[in-house]
N, C-alpha and C positions, 0 to 999 in steps of 0.2 A: 504494500500500500504506500507507494511513493507519495501520493497526494497527502496522506495523513502526516507524513514526516514534514513536508514543507508547511502544511497548515499548522502543525504543532510548533514548528520553529517560529512561524509568524505570530502565533498566539503568545508564545513566550516573549518575543520581542515587543509585542503590543503591550504586555504588562510592564515591561521595563520602560518603554516610551511613555506610558501613562504616568508611572511613578516619577519620571523625570520631567513631566509636563512638556514634552516635545510634541506640540500640537501638529506640526507638519508631518512628522513621522507617524503619529497615531492615525491621522487621516489617511495617509498612504497605505499603511499596513491594513487598515480596515477595508480599503478599496481592493487591495490584493486578495485578501481572504474572500471577499464577496465575489471577485472575478473567478477565482479558483472554484468556489462553491458552485457558481452558475455554470461554469464549463463542465464540472462533474455531473451536474443535474442534466445538462443538455446531452452529454454523452451517455448518461444512464449507467455509468460505471466509474470506478476510480481512474484517475488520470495517471498516465505513465510519466516518468521524469521528463521526457521530451515534450509531452503535451503540456505539462506545467510550464516548461520553458517557453513554449509557444505562446501561452497566455501572458506570461511576463513580457516577452518580446513585443507582443501586440500592444500592450500597455505602454511600453517604451516608445514604440513607433508612433502611437497616437499622441503622446506628449511631444515628441520631436516635431510632428506635423503641426500641433497646436502652437508651439513656440514660433514657428515660421509664420503661421497665420496671424497670430497676435502682433508680431513685429510689423508685418505688412499693414495691419489695421491701426498701427500706432498705439497699441496697448502694451507698453513695456512692463507695466505692473503685473499683468497676467502672464506675460512671457517669462518674467523672473520667477513667478510662483511655479510655473510648469517646469522651468529649469531645475529648481530645487527638488521637485518631485522626481524628475528624471534622474537626477544625481542619486537620490535615495534609492530609487528602483534599480539602478545599475548595480548596487551592492548585492542584489539577489541573482544577478545574471552571471554566467561564466564569462571569463575574459574572452573577448572576440579574437578571431584569427584574422590578422591583417598583414599587409606588407609582403615581405619575402616568403613568409610561411604560407600565406594564401596563394601566392604565385606558384609555390611548389605543389600545393594541393591541386591547383588547376592543371599544371603541367602533367602531374601524375594521372589525373582523370582523363586528360587528352590521350595519353599513352595507352591507358587501360581500355578506353573506348575505341581506340584505333581511329580517332577523328583526324580527318584530313582537310576539311573545309567547313564553311559556314553551315552547310546542311547537317553537320554533326553536332551543332551547338546544343541542341536539346538533350542529346545523350550525355554530353559532358556536364551540363547544368544539373541534370538529374542525379548523376553520380556525386557531384560535390555537395549539392544541397541535401541529398538523401543521407549522406554520411556525416555531414557537418552543419546541417541546416540551422541548428540552434546557436552555433558560434560564428557564423559568417553572415555578411550582408549580401543578399541576393543581387543587388545592383552592382556591388563591387565585383562579384563573381562574373556577372554578365559582361562587364566592361573588360575584364581580363580575358575571358573566353573569346570575345569578339576580336580583341587585339591579337590573340594568338592564332585564331582561325581565319582571320581576314573577313569577319562579318561586318 
């Protein structure tokens, strides 16, 4: 029951944050617990560790998008609030794979898929995202694959 473990961890951290009167952290942890509970209800079963990470990544992506929207709308106060939440949320996500390590994963996937051109891009993307989806940014992978395969 991977979901129970993360939920238990969040519940413990919620207690600590409440005692410390860290209102930003309390609010975020409550939202994360609710998001995980909703995902579990929607699925009708306990979540795997990858499914939990997907829920957290979705929350991080929503906050990153909100920051951009708030800045475009001239709402710096809301953008700053979302940035604080995003920073707190990142503590629960695994360290992302970027740079040379990501390039090496893409090169390995190209080799394993036997990819020779842009038509093989989907197969390479499927390999990388299937194996490392919770730790890589899909857009970054796509840019690298396109550059390597001439897409």
